[in-house]
Biopython code that builds the backbone (N, CA, C, O; Angstrom):
import numpy as np
from Bio.PDB.StructureBuilder import StructureBuilder

atoms = [
    (1, "UNK", "N", (104.395, 31.473, 7.203)),
    (1, "UNK", "CA", (103.700, 31.168, 5.824)),
    (1, "UNK", "C", (104.658, 31.804, 4.703)),
    (1, "UNK", "O", (105.239, 32.874, 4.887)),
    (2, "UNK", "N", (104.762, 31.104, 3.608)),
    (2, "UNK", "CA", (105.343, 31.741, 2.504)),
    (2, "UNK", "C", (104.547, 32.578, 1.630)),
    (2, "UNK", "O", (103.417, 32.289, 1.238)),
    (3, "UNK", "N", (105.286, 33.780, 1.305)),
    (3, "UNK", "CA", (104.615, 34.979, 0.613)),
    (3, "UNK", "C", (105.182, 34.966, -0.778)),
    (3, "UNK", "O", (106.403, 34.956, -0.937)),
    (4, "UNK", "N", (104.306, 34.966, -1.845)),
    (4, "UNK", "CA", (104.730, 35.186, -3.182)),
    (4, "UNK", "C", (104.042, 36.516, -3.792)),
    (4, "UNK", "O", (102.963, 36.930, -3.369)),
    (5, "UNK", "N", (104.774, 37.149, -4.833)),
    (5, "UNK", "CA", (104.278, 38.290, -5.297)),
    (5, "UNK", "C", (103.898, 38.089, -6.856)),
    (5, "UNK", "O", (104.750, 37.555, -7.567)),
    (6, "UNK", "N", (102.832, 38.433, -7.351)),
    (6, "UNK", "CA", (102.464, 38.476, -8.775)),
    (6, "UNK", "C", (103.295, 39.512, -9.427)),
    (6, "UNK", "O", (103.836, 40.341, -8.696)),
    (7, "UNK", "N", (103.466, 39.572, -10.698)),
    (7, "UNK", "CA", (104.342, 40.529, -11.630)),
    (7, "UNK", "C", (103.718, 41.848, -11.388)),
    (7, "UNK", "O", (104.390, 42.876, -11.313)),
    (8, "UNK", "N", (102.311, 41.816, -11.253)),
    (8, "UNK", "CA", (101.607, 43.054, -11.109)),
    (8, "UNK", "C", (101.871, 43.789, -9.792)),
    (8, "UNK", "O", (102.031, 45.005, -9.680)),
    (9, "UNK", "N", (101.895, 42.861, -8.796)),
    (9, "UNK", "CA", (102.097, 43.524, -7.434)),
    (9, "UNK", "C", (103.373, 44.037, -7.216)),
    (9, "UNK", "O", (103.526, 45.040, -6.518)),
    (10, "UNK", "N", (104.506, 43.330, -7.852)),
    (10, "UNK", "CA", (105.838, 43.650, -7.639)),
    (10, "UNK", "C", (106.096, 45.067, -8.421)),
    (10, "UNK", "O", (106.883, 45.904, -7.981)),
    (11, "UNK", "N", (105.416, 45.228, -9.519)),
    (11, "UNK", "CA", (105.510, 46.354, -10.326)),
    (11, "UNK", "C", (104.936, 47.656, -9.572)),
    (11, "UNK", "O", (105.513, 48.743, -9.578)),
    (12, "UNK", "N", (103.838, 47.416, -8.987)),
    (12, "UNK", "CA", (103.004, 48.429, -8.263)),
    (12, "UNK", "C", (103.898, 48.777, -7.090)),
    (12, "UNK", "O", (104.176, 49.958, -6.884)),
    (13, "UNK", "N", (104.326, 47.890, -6.374)),
    (13, "UNK", "CA", (105.247, 48.210, -5.188)),
    (13, "UNK", "C", (106.403, 48.965, -5.572)),
    (13, "UNK", "O", (106.856, 49.848, -4.843)),
    (14, "UNK", "N", (106.945, 48.637, -6.772)),
    (14, "UNK", "CA", (108.124, 49.387, -7.123)),
    (14, "UNK", "C", (107.846, 50.900, -7.575)),
    (14, "UNK", "O", (108.830, 51.629, -7.701)),
    (15, "UNK", "N", (106.667, 51.376, -7.807)),
    (15, "UNK", "CA", (106.316, 52.534, -8.267)),
    (15, "UNK", "C", (105.805, 53.421, -7.064)),
    (15, "UNK", "O", (105.476, 54.585, -7.289)),
    (16, "UNK", "N", (105.742, 52.956, -5.942)),
    (16, "UNK", "CA", (105.122, 53.579, -4.774)),
    (16, "UNK", "C", (106.429, 54.395, -4.094)),
    (16, "UNK", "O", (107.562, 53.912, -4.075)),
    (17, "UNK", "N", (106.119, 55.568, -3.601)),
    (17, "UNK", "CA", (107.209, 56.327, -2.899)),
    (17, "UNK", "C", (107.644, 55.494, -1.637)),
    (17, "UNK", "O", (106.953, 54.664, -1.047)),
    (18, "UNK", "N", (108.958, 55.892, -1.335)),
    (18, "UNK", "CA", (109.788, 55.048, -0.364)),
    (18, "UNK", "C", (108.906, 55.049, 1.109)),
    (18, "UNK", "O", (108.676, 53.974, 1.664)),
    (19, "UNK", "N", (108.488, 56.195, 1.626)),
    (19, "UNK", "CA", (107.775, 55.960, 2.991)),
    (19, "UNK", "C", (106.561, 54.910, 3.075)),
    (19, "UNK", "O", (106.430, 54.071, 3.966)),
    (20, "UNK", "N", (105.720, 55.103, 2.012)),
    (20, "UNK", "CA", (104.635, 54.159, 1.889)),
    (20, "UNK", "C", (105.146, 52.799, 1.533)),
    (20, "UNK", "O", (104.541, 51.826, 1.984)),
    (21, "UNK", "N", (106.155, 52.634, 0.800)),
    (21, "UNK", "CA", (106.699, 51.430, 0.446)),
    (21, "UNK", "C", (107.099, 50.519, 1.618)),
    (21, "UNK", "O", (106.907, 49.304, 1.669)),
    (22, "UNK", "N", (107.641, 51.232, 2.486)),
    (22, "UNK", "CA", (108.303, 50.518, 3.750)),
    (22, "UNK", "C", (106.907, 50.133, 4.640)),
    (22, "UNK", "O", (106.810, 49.000, 5.110)),
    (23, "UNK", "N", (106.080, 50.905, 4.797)),
    (23, "UNK", "CA", (104.894, 50.581, 5.472)),
    (23, "UNK", "C", (104.136, 49.356, 4.789)),
    (23, "UNK", "O", (103.473, 48.596, 5.494)),
    (24, "UNK", "N", (104.226, 49.189, 3.558)),
    (24, "UNK", "CA", (103.444, 48.267, 2.899)),
    (24, "UNK", "C", (104.359, 46.920, 3.075)),
    (24, "UNK", "O", (103.823, 45.869, 3.427)),
    (25, "UNK", "N", (105.484, 46.984, 2.866)),
    (25, "UNK", "CA", (106.454, 45.743, 2.907)),
    (25, "UNK", "C", (106.417, 45.381, 4.295)),
    (25, "UNK", "O", (106.523, 44.165, 4.455)),
    (26, "UNK", "N", (106.298, 46.060, 5.365)),
    (26, "UNK", "CA", (106.275, 45.710, 6.710)),
    (26, "UNK", "C", (104.904, 44.921, 7.190)),
    (26, "UNK", "O", (104.839, 43.956, 7.951)),
    (27, "UNK", "N", (103.838, 45.609, 6.529)),
    (27, "UNK", "CA", (102.469, 45.072, 6.767)),
    (27, "UNK", "C", (102.404, 43.670, 6.064)),
    (27, "UNK", "O", (101.758, 42.766, 6.595)),
    (28, "UNK", "N", (103.044, 43.482, 4.914)),
    (28, "UNK", "CA", (102.907, 42.179, 4.109)),
    (28, "UNK", "C", (103.690, 41.096, 4.893)),
    (28, "UNK", "O", (103.322, 39.923, 4.950)),
    (29, "UNK", "N", (104.805, 41.589, 5.496)),
    (29, "UNK", "CA", (105.698, 40.396, 6.196)),
    (29, "UNK", "C", (104.799, 40.184, 7.441)),
    (29, "UNK", "O", (105.024, 39.118, 8.014)),
    (30, "UNK", "N", (104.055, 40.779, 7.861)),
    (30, "UNK", "CA", (103.219, 40.399, 9.157)),
    (30, "UNK", "C", (101.912, 39.674, 8.811)),
    (30, "UNK", "O", (101.225, 39.164, 9.696)),
    (31, "UNK", "N", (101.580, 39.635, 7.525)),
    (31, "UNK", "CA", (100.183, 38.619, 7.342)),
    (31, "UNK", "C", (100.484, 37.425, 7.877)),
    (31, "UNK", "O", (101.622, 36.961, 7.953)),
    (32, "UNK", "N", (99.346, 36.841, 8.304)),
    (32, "UNK", "CA", (98.022, 37.163, 8.206)),
    (32, "UNK", "C", (97.275, 38.022, 9.263)),
    (32, "UNK", "O", (96.111, 37.795, 9.592)),
    (33, "UNK", "N", (97.959, 38.924, 9.718)),
    (33, "UNK", "CA", (97.373, 39.765, 10.828)),
    (33, "UNK", "C", (97.311, 41.214, 10.223)),
    (33, "UNK", "O", (97.875, 41.467, 9.158)),
    (34, "UNK", "N", (96.692, 42.046, 10.847)),
    (34, "UNK", "CA", (96.445, 43.237, 10.375)),
    (34, "UNK", "C", (94.939, 43.589, 10.111)),
    (34, "UNK", "O", (94.028, 42.834, 10.449)),
    (35, "UNK", "N", (94.764, 44.674, 9.542)),
    (35, "UNK", "CA", (93.134, 45.006, 9.090)),
    (35, "UNK", "C", (93.015, 44.412, 7.666)),
    (35, "UNK", "O", (93.212, 45.038, 6.624)),
    (36, "UNK", "N", (92.672, 43.145, 7.772)),
    (36, "UNK", "CA", (92.444, 42.444, 6.664)),
    (36, "UNK", "C", (90.870, 41.975, 6.555)),
    (36, "UNK", "O", (90.201, 41.738, 7.561)),
    (37, "UNK", "N", (90.420, 41.881, 5.371)),
    (37, "UNK", "CA", (88.798, 41.558, 5.123)),
    (37, "UNK", "C", (88.560, 40.812, 3.868)),
    (37, "UNK", "O", (89.012, 41.176, 2.783)),
    (38, "UNK", "N", (87.789, 39.692, 4.063)),
    (38, "UNK", "CA", (87.440, 38.794, 2.951)),
    (38, "UNK", "C", (86.734, 39.721, 1.985)),
    (38, "UNK", "O", (85.963, 40.601, 2.369)),
    (39, "UNK", "N", (87.011, 39.501, 0.782)),
    (39, "UNK", "CA", (86.296, 40.265, -0.388)),
    (39, "UNK", "C", (85.059, 39.357, -0.785)),
    (39, "UNK", "O", (85.088, 38.148, -1.017)),
    (40, "UNK", "N", (83.982, 40.196, -0.810)),
    (40, "UNK", "CA", (82.776, 39.576, -1.223)),
    (40, "UNK", "C", (82.790, 39.044, -2.716)),
    (40, "UNK", "O", (83.378, 39.740, -3.543)),
    (41, "UNK", "N", (82.166, 37.817, -3.142)),
    (41, "UNK", "CA", (82.274, 37.521, -4.587)),
    (41, "UNK", "C", (83.548, 36.756, -4.972)),
    (41, "UNK", "O", (83.664, 36.338, -6.124)),
    (42, "UNK", "N", (84.484, 36.560, -4.081)),
    (42, "UNK", "CA", (85.835, 35.863, -4.349)),
    (42, "UNK", "C", (85.967, 34.961, -3.352)),
    (42, "UNK", "O", (85.601, 35.190, -2.199)),
    (43, "UNK", "N", (86.550, 33.772, -3.775)),
    (43, "UNK", "CA", (86.863, 32.764, -2.869)),
    (43, "UNK", "C", (88.350, 32.874, -2.359)),
    (43, "UNK", "O", (89.234, 32.929, -3.214)),
    (44, "UNK", "N", (88.655, 32.907, -1.147)),
    (44, "UNK", "CA", (89.984, 32.925, -0.466)),
    (44, "UNK", "C", (90.673, 34.163, -1.007)),
    (44, "UNK", "O", (91.890, 34.093, -1.175)),
    (45, "UNK", "N", (90.022, 35.313, -1.305)),
    (45, "UNK", "CA", (90.690, 36.490, -1.605)),
    (45, "UNK", "C", (90.380, 37.546, -0.516)),
    (45, "UNK", "O", (89.230, 37.677, -0.095)),
    (46, "UNK", "N", (91.411, 38.301, -0.061)),
    (46, "UNK", "CA", (91.159, 39.248, 1.075)),
    (46, "UNK", "C", (91.946, 40.561, 0.576)),
    (46, "UNK", "O", (92.708, 40.616, -0.389)),
    (47, "UNK", "N", (91.591, 41.604, 1.447)),
    (47, "UNK", "CA", (92.266, 42.710, 1.270)),
    (47, "UNK", "C", (92.912, 43.269, 2.564)),
    (47, "UNK", "O", (92.385, 43.079, 3.661)),
    (48, "UNK", "N", (94.096, 43.980, 2.408)),
    (48, "UNK", "CA", (94.679, 44.608, 3.704)),
    (48, "UNK", "C", (94.647, 45.981, 3.462)),
    (48, "UNK", "O", (94.790, 46.444, 2.330)),
    (49, "UNK", "N", (94.464, 46.673, 4.480)),
    (49, "UNK", "CA", (94.230, 48.131, 4.381)),
    (49, "UNK", "C", (95.621, 48.734, 5.079)),
    (49, "UNK", "O", (95.890, 48.405, 6.235)),
    (50, "UNK", "N", (96.428, 49.563, 4.384)),
    (50, "UNK", "CA", (97.465, 50.220, 4.744)),
    (50, "UNK", "C", (97.357, 51.696, 4.225)),
    (50, "UNK", "O", (97.820, 52.014, 3.129)),
    (51, "UNK", "N", (96.721, 52.593, 5.067)),
    (51, "UNK", "CA", (96.611, 54.049, 4.704)),
    (51, "UNK", "C", (95.760, 54.151, 3.682)),
    (51, "UNK", "O", (94.618, 53.731, 3.869)),
    (52, "UNK", "N", (96.099, 54.703, 2.428)),
    (52, "UNK", "CA", (95.329, 54.965, 1.268)),
    (52, "UNK", "C", (95.549, 53.869, 0.117)),
    (52, "UNK", "O", (95.114, 53.975, -1.030)),
    (53, "UNK", "N", (96.291, 52.812, 0.616)),
    (53, "UNK", "CA", (96.519, 51.596, -0.297)),
    (53, "UNK", "C", (95.910, 50.478, 0.254)),
    (53, "UNK", "O", (95.771, 50.307, 1.465)),
    (54, "UNK", "N", (95.460, 49.535, -0.816)),
    (54, "UNK", "CA", (94.823, 48.155, -0.409)),
    (54, "UNK", "C", (95.806, 47.229, -1.184)),
    (54, "UNK", "O", (96.261, 47.451, -2.306)),
    (55, "UNK", "N", (96.089, 46.005, -0.282)),
    (55, "UNK", "CA", (96.849, 45.063, -0.836)),
    (55, "UNK", "C", (95.848, 43.858, -0.978)),
    (55, "UNK", "O", (95.308, 43.364, 0.012)),
    (56, "UNK", "N", (95.616, 43.387, -2.317)),
    (56, "UNK", "CA", (94.727, 42.294, -2.622)),
    (56, "UNK", "C", (95.648, 40.950, -2.558)),
    (56, "UNK", "O", (96.673, 40.835, -3.230)),
    (57, "UNK", "N", (95.204, 40.035, -1.746)),
    (57, "UNK", "CA", (95.770, 38.815, -1.703)),
    (57, "UNK", "C", (94.960, 37.695, -1.373)),
    (57, "UNK", "O", (93.931, 37.779, -0.703)),
    (58, "UNK", "N", (95.490, 36.507, -1.909)),
    (58, "UNK", "CA", (95.004, 35.159, -1.670)),
    (58, "UNK", "C", (95.592, 34.193, -0.797)),
    (58, "UNK", "O", (96.788, 33.928, -0.912)),
    (59, "UNK", "N", (94.792, 33.575, 0.165)),
    (59, "UNK", "CA", (95.433, 32.638, 1.051)),
    (59, "UNK", "C", (95.167, 31.175, 0.678)),
    (59, "UNK", "O", (94.002, 30.844, 0.458)),
    (60, "UNK", "N", (96.053, 30.366, 0.599)),
    (60, "UNK", "CA", (95.821, 29.008, 0.448)),
    (60, "UNK", "C", (96.988, 28.229, 1.005)),
    (60, "UNK", "O", (97.085, 28.360, 2.226)),
    (61, "UNK", "N", (97.978, 27.389, 0.403)),
    (61, "UNK", "CA", (98.976, 26.908, 0.960)),
    (61, "UNK", "C", (99.993, 27.823, 1.382)),
    (61, "UNK", "O", (100.638, 27.548, 2.394)),
    (62, "UNK", "N", (100.234, 28.932, 0.709)),
    (62, "UNK", "CA", (100.936, 30.126, 0.640)),
    (62, "UNK", "C", (100.233, 31.311, 0.539)),
    (62, "UNK", "O", (99.063, 31.148, 0.194)),
    (63, "UNK", "N", (100.607, 32.556, 0.748)),
    (63, "UNK", "CA", (100.041, 33.707, 0.577)),
    (63, "UNK", "C", (100.611, 34.397, -0.738)),
    (63, "UNK", "O", (101.807, 34.646, -0.891)),
    (64, "UNK", "N", (99.611, 34.678, -1.675)),
    (64, "UNK", "CA", (99.890, 35.330, -2.830)),
    (64, "UNK", "C", (99.439, 36.677, -2.840)),
    (64, "UNK", "O", (98.237, 36.924, -2.740)),
    (65, "UNK", "N", (100.386, 37.669, -2.963)),
    (65, "UNK", "CA", (99.907, 39.024, -3.233)),
    (65, "UNK", "C", (99.655, 39.253, -4.626)),
    (65, "UNK", "O", (100.510, 39.114, -5.501)),
    (66, "UNK", "N", (98.342, 39.643, -4.838)),
    (66, "UNK", "CA", (97.789, 39.826, -6.220)),
    (66, "UNK", "C", (98.029, 41.121, -7.024)),
    (66, "UNK", "O", (98.377, 41.265, -8.196)),
    (67, "UNK", "N", (97.727, 42.081, -6.000)),
    (67, "UNK", "CA", (97.984, 43.531, -6.519)),
    (67, "UNK", "C", (97.976, 44.470, -5.236)),
    (67, "UNK", "O", (97.532, 44.163, -4.130)),
    (68, "UNK", "N", (98.588, 45.745, -5.629)),
    (68, "UNK", "CA", (98.714, 46.840, -4.614)),
    (68, "UNK", "C", (98.228, 47.893, -5.214)),
    (68, "UNK", "O", (98.874, 48.327, -6.167)),
    (69, "UNK", "N", (96.963, 48.580, -4.817)),
    (69, "UNK", "CA", (96.317, 49.520, -5.361)),
    (69, "UNK", "C", (95.886, 50.717, -4.457)),
    (69, "UNK", "O", (95.594, 50.549, -3.273)),
    (70, "UNK", "N", (95.859, 51.953, -5.085)),
    (70, "UNK", "CA", (95.150, 52.976, -4.237)),
    (70, "UNK", "C", (93.748, 52.669, -3.846)),
    (70, "UNK", "O", (93.092, 51.904, -4.551)),
    (71, "UNK", "N", (93.288, 53.153, -2.883)),
    (71, "UNK", "CA", (91.996, 52.842, -2.331)),
    (71, "UNK", "C", (90.734, 53.080, -3.647)),
    (71, "UNK", "O", (89.838, 52.277, -3.905)),
    (72, "UNK", "N", (90.933, 54.134, -4.200)),
    (72, "UNK", "CA", (90.072, 54.520, -5.190)),
    (72, "UNK", "C", (89.975, 53.360, -6.485)),
    (72, "UNK", "O", (88.916, 53.132, -7.069)),
    (73, "UNK", "N", (90.894, 52.879, -6.715)),
    (73, "UNK", "CA", (91.163, 51.860, -7.901)),
    (73, "UNK", "C", (90.633, 50.321, -7.330)),
    (73, "UNK", "O", (90.090, 49.499, -8.068)),
    (74, "UNK", "N", (90.859, 50.138, -6.106)),
    (74, "UNK", "CA", (90.850, 48.805, -5.537)),
    (74, "UNK", "C", (89.717, 48.056, -5.893)),
    (74, "UNK", "O", (89.704, 46.916, -6.358)),
    (75, "UNK", "N", (88.609, 48.914, -5.592)),
    (75, "UNK", "CA", (87.210, 48.303, -5.704)),
    (75, "UNK", "C", (86.425, 48.458, -6.698)),
    (75, "UNK", "O", (85.224, 48.200, -6.611)),
    (76, "UNK", "N", (87.037, 48.940, -7.877)),
    (76, "UNK", "CA", (86.297, 48.955, -9.284)),
    (76, "UNK", "C", (86.304, 47.873, -10.077)),
    (76, "UNK", "O", (87.318, 47.214, -10.307)),
    (77, "UNK", "N", (85.165, 47.634, -10.538)),
    (77, "UNK", "CA", (85.347, 46.245, -11.343)),
    (77, "UNK", "C", (85.644, 46.564, -12.914)),
    (77, "UNK", "O", (85.816, 45.640, -13.710)),
]
sb = StructureBuilder()
sb.init_structure("model")
sb.init_model(0)
sb.init_chain("A")
sb.init_seg("    ")
for serial, (resi, resn, name, xyz) in enumerate(atoms, 1):
    if name == "N":
        sb.init_residue(resn, " ", resi, " ")
    sb.init_atom(name, np.array(xyz, "f"), 0.0, 1.0, " ", f" {name:<3s}", serial, name[0])
structure = sb.get_structure()
């Protein structure tokens, strides 16, 4: 499946330290497998758990990485 990144997600990944950045990129490349879970209240939106980071993404004809956030910030409205 083809993977695209939003500007917000690309910027967030660039700010993360290298050891975590490598883990996040490897996990994104393996999508749609991993510790992913559908988010309630959203249509076709999922989260992938990588340590203390959450990758929010949508699945359709392609996978779109919406955002990469620390766990504390990922679930706040």
